[in-house]
C-alpha positions as CSV (number, residue, x, y, z in Angstrom):
1,M,-7.0,-20.2,-9.3
2,R,-6.9,-22.1,-12.6
3,S,-9.9,-20.4,-14.0
4,A,-8.5,-16.9,-13.1
5,Q,-7.1,-14.5,-15.7
6,P,-3.3,-14.4,-16.4
7,V,-1.0,-11.7,-15.1
8,E,2.8,-11.5,-15.4
9,R,4.5,-11.8,-11.9
10,T,7.9,-13.3,-12.6
11,G,11.4,-11.9,-12.6
12,D,13.2,-9.7,-10.1
13,V,13.9,-12.8,-8.0
14,P,16.4,-11.0,-5.6
15,R,13.7,-8.5,-4.6
16,R,11.2,-11.3,-4.1
17,V,13.6,-13.2,-1.9
18,G,14.1,-10.0,0.0
19,N,10.4,-9.6,0.5
20,E,10.1,-13.1,1.8
21,V,12.9,-12.5,4.3
22,S,11.7,-9.1,5.5
23,I,7.9,-9.3,5.2
24,V,7.3,-13.0,5.9
25,L,10.2,-14.1,8.1
26,G,10.9,-10.7,9.6
27,Q,7.2,-9.7,10.0
28,R,8.3,-6.1,8.9
29,K,4.9,-4.8,8.0
30,L,3.2,-6.3,11.0
31,L,5.7,-4.7,13.3
32,Q,4.7,-1.2,12.0
33,R,2.1,-1.6,14.8
34,F,4.8,-2.7,17.3
35,G,2.7,-4.2,20.1
36,P,0.1,-6.2,18.1
37,G,2.8,-7.0,15.6
38,L,5.2,-8.4,18.2
39,M,2.4,-10.6,19.6
40,H,1.7,-12.0,16.1
41,A,5.4,-12.4,15.5
42,F,5.7,-14.5,18.7
43,I,3.0,-16.9,17.4
44,F,4.5,-17.0,13.8
45,W,8.1,-17.4,14.9
46,G,7.0,-19.9,17.5
47,F,5.3,-22.2,14.9
48,L,8.4,-22.0,12.7
49,V,10.6,-23.2,15.6
50,L,8.0,-25.7,16.8
51,A,7.4,-27.3,13.3
52,P,9.8,-30.2,13.9
53,T,8.0,-31.0,17.1
54,I,5.0,-32.2,15.1
55,L,7.2,-35.1,13.7
56,I,8.6,-35.7,17.2
57,A,5.1,-35.9,18.6
58,L,3.9,-38.2,15.8
59,I,6.9,-40.5,16.6
60,G,6.1,-40.2,20.3
61,V,2.5,-41.4,19.8
62,V,3.7,-44.6,18.2
63,D,6.7,-45.2,20.5
64,T,7.1,-43.7,23.9
65,H,10.9,-44.2,23.8
66,A,11.6,-42.9,20.3
67,T,12.2,-39.4,19.0
68,L,13.5,-37.6,15.9
69,P,17.1,-38.7,15.2
70,W,19.7,-36.1,16.4
71,L,17.4,-33.1,16.7
72,G,15.2,-34.7,19.4
73,H,18.3,-35.1,21.6
74,Q,19.6,-31.5,21.3
75,G,19.5,-29.3,24.4
76,W,19.7,-26.1,22.4
77,Y,16.6,-27.1,20.4
78,A,14.8,-28.1,23.6
79,L,15.5,-24.6,24.9
80,L,14.1,-23.0,21.7
81,V,11.0,-25.1,21.9
82,D,10.5,-24.2,25.6
83,V,11.0,-20.5,25.0
84,F,8.9,-20.2,21.9
85,A,6.0,-22.3,23.3
86,V,5.8,-19.8,26.1
87,L,6.0,-16.9,23.7
88,V,3.2,-18.4,21.6
89,L,1.0,-18.5,24.7
90,V,2.0,-14.9,25.6
91,G,1.0,-13.9,22.0
92,V,-2.3,-15.7,22.3
93,L,-3.2,-14.0,25.6
94,A,-2.2,-10.6,24.2
95,E,-4.3,-11.1,21.1
96,L,-7.3,-12.1,23.2
97,W,-6.7,-9.0,25.3
98,I,-6.7,-6.8,22.2
99,R,-9.8,-8.4,20.7
100,K,-11.9,-8.8,23.9
101,V,-10.8,-5.8,26.0
102,Q,-9.4,-3.1,23.8
103,R,-11.7,-4.0,20.9
104,P,-10.1,-1.8,18.2
105,R,-12.4,-0.6,15.4
106,R,-10.3,-2.3,12.8
107,F,-11.8,-5.7,13.7
108,E,-15.4,-4.6,12.8
109,G,-16.7,-7.0,10.3
110,S,-14.0,-9.6,10.8
111,H,-14.9,-13.3,11.6
112,L,-14.2,-12.9,15.3
113,G,-15.7,-16.3,16.3
114,E,-13.3,-18.0,13.9
115,A,-10.4,-16.0,15.3
116,D,-11.3,-17.1,18.9
117,L,-11.4,-20.8,17.8
118,I,-8.0,-20.5,16.0
119,L,-6.5,-18.8,19.1
120,G,-7.9,-21.6,21.3
121,L,-6.4,-24.3,19.0
122,I,-3.0,-22.5,19.0
123,A,-3.1,-22.2,22.8
124,T,-4.0,-25.9,23.1
125,I,-1.1,-26.9,20.8
126,A,1.5,-24.9,22.8
127,S,0.2,-25.9,26.2
128,T,-0.2,-29.6,25.5
129,L,3.4,-29.6,24.1
130,L,4.7,-28.1,27.3
131,L,2.7,-30.5,29.5
132,W,3.8,-33.5,27.4
133,H,7.4,-32.5,27.8
134,A,6.8,-31.9,31.6
135,T,5.4,-35.4,32.0
136,R,8.3,-36.9,30.1
137,I,10.8,-35.1,32.3
138,A,8.9,-36.3,35.4
139,L,9.0,-39.9,34.1
140,G,12.7,-39.6,33.1
141,L,11.8,-40.2,29.5
142,N,13.3,-37.0,28.1
143,E,15.9,-37.6,25.5
144,W,17.4,-34.1,26.0
145,P,19.0,-32.6,29.1
146,R,16.0,-31.4,31.3
147,A,17.9,-28.3,32.4
148,W,17.5,-27.0,28.8
149,S,13.7,-26.9,29.2
150,P,13.2,-24.5,32.2
151,A,9.4,-24.1,31.6
152,A,8.7,-27.8,31.1
153,H,11.1,-28.7,34.0
154,A,9.2,-26.3,36.3
155,L,5.9,-27.8,35.3
156,S,7.3,-31.4,35.8
157,H,7.1,-30.8,39.6
158,L,3.3,-31.0,39.3
159,F,3.6,-34.7,38.4
160,G,4.9,-37.7,40.1
161,R,6.6,-40.8,38.7
162,D,3.5,-43.0,38.9
163,E,1.0,-44.6,36.7
164,A,-1.2,-41.5,36.7
165,T,1.7,-39.5,35.1
166,R,2.2,-42.3,32.5
167,V,-1.4,-42.0,31.5
168,L,-1.2,-38.2,31.4
169,E,1.9,-38.4,29.2
170,R,-0.2,-40.4,26.7
171,V,-3.2,-38.0,27.1
172,F,-1.0,-34.9,26.4
173,V,0.8,-36.3,23.4
174,W,-2.5,-37.6,21.8
175,A,-4.2,-34.3,22.6
176,H,-1.3,-32.4,21.0
177,V,-1.3,-34.5,17.8
178,L,-5.1,-34.5,17.4
179,T,-5.3,-30.8,17.9
180,I,-2.7,-30.2,15.2
181,L,-4.5,-32.5,12.8
182,A,-7.8,-30.8,13.5
183,F,-6.1,-27.4,13.0
184,L,-4.7,-28.5,9.7
185,A,-8.1,-29.9,8.5
186,Y,-9.9,-26.7,9.6
187,L,-7.5,-24.1,8.0
188,P,-8.6,-24.4,4.3
189,R,-12.2,-23.8,5.4
190,S,-11.5,-20.8,7.6
191,K,-10.3,-17.2,7.4
192,H,-6.9,-18.5,8.4
193,L,-6.4,-19.9,4.9
194,H,-3.8,-17.1,4.8
195,I,-1.4,-19.3,6.8
196,G,-1.0,-21.3,3.6
197,T,-1.2,-18.5,1.0
198,A,0.3,-15.4,2.6
199,A,3.9,-16.2,1.9
200,V,3.1,-17.1,-1.7
201,N,1.2,-13.9,-2.1
202,V,4.1,-11.9,-0.8
203,W,6.4,-13.7,-3.3
204,F,4.2,-12.6,-6.2
205,G,3.6,-9.1,-4.9
206,R,4.6,-6.1,-7.0
207,T,8.3,-5.5,-6.9
208,G,8.2,-2.2,-8.8
209,A,6.6,1.1,-7.9
210,S,3.3,0.6,-6.2
211,G,1.8,3.4,-8.3
212,R,1.9,1.4,-11.5
213,L,-1.4,-0.2,-12.7
214,E,-1.3,-3.3,-14.9
215,P,-2.4,-2.3,-18.4
216,L,-5.2,-4.0,-20.2
217,R,-4.1,-5.4,-23.6
218,F,-6.7,-4.4,-26.2
219,D,-4.3,-5.1,-29.1
220,D,-3.0,-8.6,-28.2
221,E,-3.4,-10.5,-31.5
222,E,-3.0,-13.9,-29.7
223,V,-6.2,-13.2,-27.6
224,P,-9.5,-13.6,-29.4
225,E,-11.6,-10.5,-29.3
226,E,-14.3,-12.1,-27.2
227,E,-11.7,-13.0,-24.6
228,I,-10.2,-9.5,-24.2
229,R,-10.4,-8.5,-20.6
230,F,-12.2,-5.2,-19.7
231,G,-11.6,-5.2,-16.0
232,A,-13.5,-7.3,-13.5
233,G,-17.2,-7.9,-13.9
234,T,-17.5,-11.4,-12.4
235,A,-15.2,-13.6,-10.3
236,T,-13.8,-15.3,-13.4
237,D,-12.5,-11.9,-14.7
238,L,-10.1,-11.6,-11.7
239,T,-6.5,-12.3,-12.3
240,W,-4.9,-15.2,-10.4
241,K,-3.0,-12.7,-8.2
242,Q,-6.2,-11.0,-7.3
243,V,-7.8,-14.3,-6.4
244,L,-4.7,-15.1,-4.3
245,D,-5.1,-11.7,-2.6
246,T,-8.5,-12.6,-1.4
247,F,-7.4,-15.9,0.0
248,S,-4.5,-14.2,1.8
249,C,-6.6,-11.6,3.7
250,T,-6.0,-12.0,7.4
251,E,-8.9,-9.8,8.3
252,C,-6.6,-7.8,10.6
253,G,-8.1,-4.5,9.6
254,R,-4.9,-2.6,9.2
255,C,-5.9,-1.5,5.7
256,Q,-9.3,-0.3,7.1
257,D,-7.5,1.7,9.8
258,A,-5.3,3.4,7.2
259,C,-8.0,4.1,4.7
260,P,-8.9,7.8,4.5
261,A,-12.3,7.0,3.0
262,F,-13.2,4.7,5.9
263,A,-11.8,7.2,8.4
264,T,-14.2,9.9,7.1
265,G,-17.4,7.9,7.1
266,K,-17.4,6.4,3.6
267,A,-18.7,3.0,2.7
268,L,-15.3,1.7,1.6
269,S,-13.5,-0.7,3.9
270,P,-10.6,-2.4,2.0
271,K,-10.8,-5.3,4.4
272,L,-14.6,-5.9,3.7
273,L,-13.9,-5.5,0.0
274,M,-11.5,-8.4,0.1
275,M,-13.8,-10.5,2.2
276,G,-16.8,-9.9,-0.1
277,L,-14.7,-10.8,-3.2
278,R,-13.4,-13.9,-1.4
279,D,-16.9,-15.1,-0.5
280,Q,-18.1,-14.8,-4.0
281,I,-15.1,-16.6,-5.4
282,L,-15.4,-19.5,-3.0
283,A,-19.1,-19.7,-3.6
284,Q,-18.3,-20.0,-7.4
285,D,-20.9,-17.4,-7.9
286,S,-21.0,-16.1,-11.5
287,S,-23.2,-13.1,-10.8
288,P,-21.7,-9.5,-11.1
289,L,-19.2,-8.5,-8.5
290,V,-20.9,-5.1,-8.3
291,P,-23.3,-4.9,-6.5
292,N,-23.3,-8.5,-5.2
293,A,-19.8,-8.8,-3.6
294,V,-19.4,-5.0,-3.1
295,T,-21.6,-2.0,-3.6
296,D,-21.2,0.8,-6.1
297,D,-20.3,3.3,-3.2
298,V,-17.4,1.1,-2.1
299,V,-15.9,1.1,-5.6
300,W,-16.2,4.9,-6.1
301,D,-15.2,5.9,-2.6
302,C,-11.5,4.9,-3.2
303,V,-8.9,7.7,-3.7
304,T,-6.3,5.2,-4.9
305,C,-3.9,6.6,-2.3
306,G,-2.4,3.1,-1.5
307,A,-2.6,3.4,2.3
308,C,-4.2,0.0,2.4
309,V,-1.5,-1.6,0.3
310,E,1.2,0.0,2.4
311,A,-0.4,-1.2,5.6
312,C,-1.2,-4.8,4.5
313,P,1.1,-7.3,6.1
314,V,0.6,-9.9,3.3
315,S,1.0,-7.7,0.1
316,I,-2.6,-7.5,-1.0
317,E,-3.1,-5.0,-3.8
318,H,-6.4,-3.5,-3.0
319,V,-6.1,-0.6,-5.5
320,D,-5.8,-3.0,-8.4
321,H,-9.0,-4.7,-7.5
322,I,-10.9,-1.4,-7.2
323,V,-9.6,0.0,-10.5
324,D,-10.5,-3.3,-12.3
325,L,-14.0,-3.1,-10.9
326,R,-14.2,0.5,-12.2
327,R,-12.9,-0.5,-15.6
328,H,-15.7,-2.9,-16.1
329,L,-18.3,-0.5,-14.8
330,V,-17.0,2.3,-17.1
331,M,-16.1,0.5,-20.3
332,V,-18.7,-2.3,-20.3
333,E,-21.6,-0.9,-18.4
334,S,-21.1,2.8,-18.8
335,S,-21.9,3.2,-15.1
336,F,-20.0,5.8,-13.1
337,P,-20.8,8.9,-11.0
338,A,-22.5,11.6,-13.1
339,E,-20.3,14.4,-11.8
340,A,-17.3,12.7,-13.3
341,E,-18.7,12.7,-16.8
342,P,-17.6,16.3,-17.6
343,M,-14.1,15.5,-16.7
344,L,-13.9,12.4,-18.9
345,R,-15.6,14.4,-21.7
346,D,-13.1,17.3,-21.4
347,V,-10.1,15.0,-21.3
348,E,-11.2,13.4,-24.6
349,R,-12.4,16.7,-26.2
350,A,-9.8,19.2,-24.9
351,S,-6.9,17.0,-23.8
352,N,-7.2,18.3,-20.2
353,P,-9.8,17.8,-17.4
354,W,-10.3,21.6,-17.1
355,G,-11.8,21.8,-20.6
356,K,-9.5,24.7,-21.6
357,A,-8.1,25.2,-25.0
358,Q,-4.7,23.7,-25.6
359,S,-3.6,27.0,-27.0
360,E,-3.8,28.4,-23.4
361,R,-1.6,25.7,-21.9
362,A,1.6,27.8,-21.9
363,D,0.0,31.2,-21.1
364,W,1.5,31.1,-17.6
365,A,5.0,31.1,-19.1
366,S,4.5,33.9,-21.6
367,E,6.4,36.5,-19.5
368,L,9.0,34.2,-17.9
369,G,11.2,33.6,-20.9
370,V,10.5,29.8,-20.9
371,R,11.4,28.0,-24.1
372,V,8.5,26.2,-25.8
373,L,9.9,23.2,-27.6
374,E,8.8,23.2,-31.2
375,P,9.1,20.2,-33.7
376,G,12.7,20.0,-34.9
377,D,14.1,22.0,-32.0
378,R,17.2,20.9,-30.0
379,P,16.0,18.9,-27.0
380,P,16.8,20.4,-23.6
381,E,18.6,18.7,-20.8
382,Y,15.2,18.6,-19.0
383,L,11.8,18.7,-20.4
384,Y,9.5,20.4,-17.8
385,W,6.2,18.5,-17.8
386,V,3.9,21.1,-16.3
387,G,0.7,19.1,-16.1
388,C,-2.9,20.2,-16.5
389,A,-3.4,21.5,-13.0
390,S,-0.4,23.8,-13.0
391,S,-1.2,24.9,-16.5
392,F,-4.9,25.8,-16.0
393,D,-5.8,26.1,-12.3
394,E,-5.1,29.6,-10.9
395,R,-3.8,28.4,-7.5
396,A,-1.7,25.6,-8.9
397,R,-0.2,27.8,-11.6
398,R,2.0,29.5,-9.0
399,T,3.9,26.2,-8.7
400,A,4.8,26.3,-12.4
401,E,5.8,29.9,-12.3
402,S,8.0,29.4,-9.3
403,T,9.6,26.3,-10.7
404,A,10.4,28.0,-14.0
405,K,11.9,31.1,-12.2
406,L,14.1,28.8,-10.0
407,L,15.3,26.7,-12.9
408,N,16.2,29.9,-14.9
409,A,17.9,31.3,-11.8
410,A,20.0,28.1,-11.5
411,G,20.9,28.1,-15.1
412,V,19.2,24.8,-15.9
413,D,18.6,24.0,-19.6
414,F,14.9,23.2,-19.8
415,A,11.9,23.7,-22.0
416,I,8.2,22.9,-22.0
417,L,6.0,21.3,-24.7
418,G,3.3,24.0,-24.4
419,P,0.2,23.1,-26.6
420,R,1.8,19.8,-27.5
421,E,1.6,18.6,-23.9
422,A,-1.6,16.7,-23.3
423,C,-3.1,15.1,-20.2
424,T,-1.2,12.1,-19.2
425,G,-4.5,10.2,-18.9
426,D,-4.1,9.6,-15.2
427,P,-7.5,10.8,-14.1
428,A,-9.2,8.8,-16.8
429,R,-7.2,5.7,-15.9
430,R,-8.0,5.9,-12.2
431,M,-11.6,6.5,-13.1
432,G,-11.6,3.2,-15.0
433,N,-11.5,4.4,-18.6
434,E,-8.4,2.5,-19.8
435,Y,-9.2,3.2,-23.5
436,V,-8.8,7.0,-23.0
437,F,-5.7,6.5,-20.9
438,Q,-3.9,4.3,-23.5
439,A,-4.8,6.7,-26.3
440,F,-3.1,9.6,-24.4
441,A,-0.2,7.5,-23.4
442,E,0.5,6.5,-27.0
443,Q,0.1,10.1,-28.2
444,N,2.4,11.6,-25.5
445,V,5.0,8.9,-25.9
446,A,5.1,9.6,-29.6
447,T,5.5,13.4,-29.0
448,L,8.3,12.9,-26.4
449,N,10.2,10.4,-28.5
450,E,9.9,12.6,-31.6
451,A,11.3,15.5,-29.5
452,G,14.3,13.5,-28.4
453,V,13.4,13.9,-24.7
454,T,15.5,11.8,-22.3
455,K,15.0,13.6,-19.0
456,I,11.7,14.9,-17.6
457,V,11.1,17.0,-14.5
458,A,7.4,17.0,-13.3
459,N,5.9,19.0,-10.4
460,C,2.7,16.9,-10.3
461,P,3.2,13.5,-8.5
462,H,0.3,12.0,-10.6
463,C,2.1,13.0,-13.9
464,F,5.4,11.9,-12.4
465,N,4.0,8.5,-11.5
466,T,2.4,8.0,-14.9
467,L,5.5,9.2,-16.9
468,A,8.0,7.2,-14.8
469,N,6.0,4.0,-14.0
470,E,3.3,3.5,-16.6
471,Y,4.5,5.0,-19.9
472,P,7.3,2.4,-20.1
473,D,4.5,-0.1,-20.9
474,F,3.8,1.9,-24.0
475,G,7.4,2.5,-25.2
476,G,8.1,5.7,-23.2
477,R,11.3,5.2,-21.1
478,Y,12.7,8.4,-19.6
479,E,14.6,9.5,-16.6
480,V,11.8,11.2,-14.6
481,I,12.3,13.2,-11.4
482,H,10.0,15.3,-9.3
483,H,10.7,19.0,-9.2
484,S,11.5,18.8,-5.4
485,E,14.3,16.4,-6.2
486,L,15.9,18.7,-8.8
487,L,15.4,21.9,-6.7
488,S,16.8,20.3,-3.5
489,R,19.9,19.2,-5.5
490,L,20.3,22.8,-6.8
491,V,20.2,24.1,-3.3
492,R,22.8,21.5,-2.1
493,E,25.0,22.5,-5.0
494,G,24.8,26.2,-4.1
495,K,23.0,27.2,-7.3
496,L,20.1,28.4,-5.3
497,S,20.6,30.2,-2.0
498,P,17.4,30.7,0.0
499,Q,17.2,32.9,3.1
500,R,16.1,30.7,6.1
501,S,13.5,32.2,8.5
502,E,13.8,30.8,12.0
503,S,10.4,32.2,12.9
504,R,8.5,30.5,10.2
505,S,7.1,27.1,11.1
506,I,6.2,24.8,8.2
507,T,4.5,21.4,8.3
508,Y,4.9,19.4,5.1
509,H,2.1,17.2,3.7
510,D,3.3,14.1,1.9
511,S,1.5,13.5,-1.4
512,C,0.3,9.9,-1.7
513,Y,1.6,9.5,-5.2
514,L,5.0,11.0,-4.3
515,A,5.8,9.5,-0.9
516,R,3.9,6.3,-0.7
517,H,3.7,5.3,-4.4
518,N,7.2,6.5,-5.3
519,D,9.3,6.8,-2.2
520,V,10.2,10.5,-2.6
521,L,10.4,11.6,1.0
522,G,13.6,13.5,1.7
523,P,13.9,16.2,-1.1
524,P,10.7,18.1,-0.2
525,R,11.7,18.1,3.5
526,E,15.2,19.4,2.5
527,L,13.5,22.4,0.9
528,V,11.3,23.0,3.9
529,S,14.3,22.9,6.2
530,A,16.1,25.3,3.9
531,V,13.5,28.0,4.3
532,G,12.0,27.6,7.8
533,Q,11.4,25.4,10.8
534,P,9.9,22.0,9.9
535,V,7.1,20.5,12.1
536,E,6.0,17.0,11.2
537,M,2.4,15.8,11.3
538,K,1.6,12.5,13.1
539,R,0.7,10.9,9.8
540,S,3.6,11.5,7.5
541,G,6.0,9.9,5.1
542,K,4.8,6.6,3.7
543,R,2.0,6.6,6.3
544,T,0.6,10.0,5.1
545,F,-3.1,10.9,5.0
546,C,-4.6,11.7,1.6
547,C,-5.7,15.2,0.6
548,G,-8.8,13.5,-1.1
549,A,-8.0,14.3,-4.7
550,G,-6.7,10.9,-6.0
551,G,-8.6,8.3,-8.0
552,A,-10.2,11.2,-10.0
553,H,-11.9,12.5,-6.8
554,M,-10.7,16.0,-7.8
555,W,-13.8,15.9,-10.0
556,M,-16.2,13.9,-7.9
557,E,-18.6,14.8,-5.1
558,E,-17.6,13.4,-1.7
559,R,-20.0,11.7,0.7
560,G,-19.5,11.8,4.5
561,D,-16.8,14.0,6.1
562,A,-14.4,15.7,3.8
563,I,-10.9,14.1,3.6
564,N,-9.2,17.4,3.0
565,A,-10.8,18.9,6.0
566,E,-9.5,16.1,8.2
567,R,-6.0,16.6,6.9
568,V,-6.1,20.4,7.4
569,R,-7.2,19.9,11.0
570,E,-4.2,17.7,11.5
571,A,-1.9,20.2,9.9
572,A,-3.3,23.1,12.0
573,G,-2.9,21.0,15.1
574,T,0.9,21.2,14.7
575,G,0.8,24.9,15.3
576,A,2.6,25.6,12.0
577,D,1.8,28.8,10.1
578,T,2.5,27.3,6.7
579,L,1.3,24.0,5.1
580,A,3.8,23.0,2.5
581,V,2.9,20.7,-0.4
582,A,4.6,19.2,-3.4
583,C,1.5,18.5,-5.6
584,P,-0.9,20.8,-7.4
585,F,-3.9,18.6,-6.5
586,C,-2.9,18.8,-2.8
587,T,-2.5,22.6,-3.3
588,V,-6.1,23.0,-4.4
589,M,-7.7,20.4,-2.1
590,L,-5.9,21.6,1.1
591,D,-6.4,25.2,0.3
592,D,-10.1,24.5,-0.1
593,G,-10.0,22.7,3.3
594,V,-8.3,25.7,4.9
595,Q,-10.9,28.1,3.5
596,S,-13.9,25.9,4.5
597,G,-12.5,25.3,8.0
598,G,-11.3,28.8,8.7
599,Q,-7.8,27.8,9.8
600,D,-5.0,30.4,9.7
601,L,-2.7,28.5,7.3
602,R,-0.9,29.4,4.1
603,V,-0.9,26.4,1.6
604,L,2.1,26.7,-0.7
605,D,4.1,24.4,-2.9
606,V,7.7,23.8,-1.9
607,A,8.8,25.6,-5.1
608,T,6.9,28.7,-4.2
609,L,8.3,28.6,-0.6
610,L,11.8,28.3,-2.1
611,A,11.2,31.2,-4.6
612,E,9.9,33.4,-1.8
613,A,12.9,32.6,0.4
614,I,15.3,33.5,-2.4
615,D,13.5,36.7,-3.1
616,A,13.7,37.6,0.6
617,G,17.5,37.0,0.5
């Protein structure tokens, strides 16, 4: 930890306290899978309640007739101990059933032998405690009213009041104490190291939007040039939070289960990524992380959707690890998938991944009466950040046209930058080229600030995320909203009046960068409900399934089954006739999936759906 790289994780104490209460004490993220989560919660809460019994047992080893002052005499505490000792045993049995009988795929690659040993130790601790209390009740040595210990009292009928019971009382208390000490000695050397680090990791977890990446500081004058960090090449390049992440991994596999890359046969398992990094850190191995801790395929399979981060019960930030590995590969080793090279080249050369001339960026708006903001012009109430996809891709362009028509119809004062709008740098950044991203961030922030922009509406969740969460690191602080948020508000205010079709069924696909990374869930659904009958997919909201475009995969070849095809099959399974989206990347990827799979679905942005419903009225 001391040799790791620095990263700022202070401030926002109220949010950190809230995370400790809800995620650690409340087990909120574990309870997303209610059955297994409740079983784990029984064990966790049980050990919190039983913690003072360690002192009581240590006292009992020394003196049979002594206990912890006050607490050891309380009936209510004896009841809590009794109940939670039983719940711990129930939790252990349930965990063994899941692991040995159900055998879910998420445990593939986990250290199952270690888990069995730990569960055995936990069961021994809980059962010896109950049996110790039972023998004390049988011998009349209990300092608390025996009626407050129903389980131990019931077990006490197995014992008499003879010498054999006195010997068993000593056996059980010594077995209890020695098992606890063995457990504590084993923990730092096992996968259950997370028992000591998880709560700390949650405290230092990100408190802002999950879509923000930590910037690399190339211009920090206090850092010698040879010490500037270019991502993660070896274990010593990792930040202390990333090291803590690896120590905190519980190997539960929830991240693996949620990962769209893993679900479609790719090499990436977020769990195995953490385990590989941890093994290399603990071995103090200074060899390259790629391909020694993880393979190249693992690094490039990630779509940066954040499903792993959302599912992780201990606030591990898998995406940060992968992007840092990419940064080193791209900026230091010039090693990345060949098919991504044209995209990076076009972003640098033409200021957009499509390689089109900037002079064509506003062609879509030429006949719509959209104001193009020129230097010195009065700033609008809203700057409409169109984005590269909606400017240059034929299918995504309909979103920009529909949004502009709707804003005009509602009387919203807006304008676009036209040729002065450049790529936000998001594809380059997620690809690992931090240099290119920061160059575009500084250029766009200078343009926006010079234009006096204070409010931005964006229809691309990737642009939205970058403008709202990442540009503040470079001096760009604006009020940024997604176009679905503005349009839903205009509908609520009566400035837009769509005609609702009762016969039209629509299933809405949550964009990862909108729903999961930025918590925009309600507004797109309000628009869907305003124009037709909504039908939810099983994986929706913050637990949505990716379209496959994130992490620069819009421009990369895909190995294994196609992520977009998997998502389209799920959408078609709802029986809906329309697949609504709120992202131009999702528009392109899911439309491709529909065409390749032959499903009878229309893929339309919520803005286009709204515009059609207004025209129908």
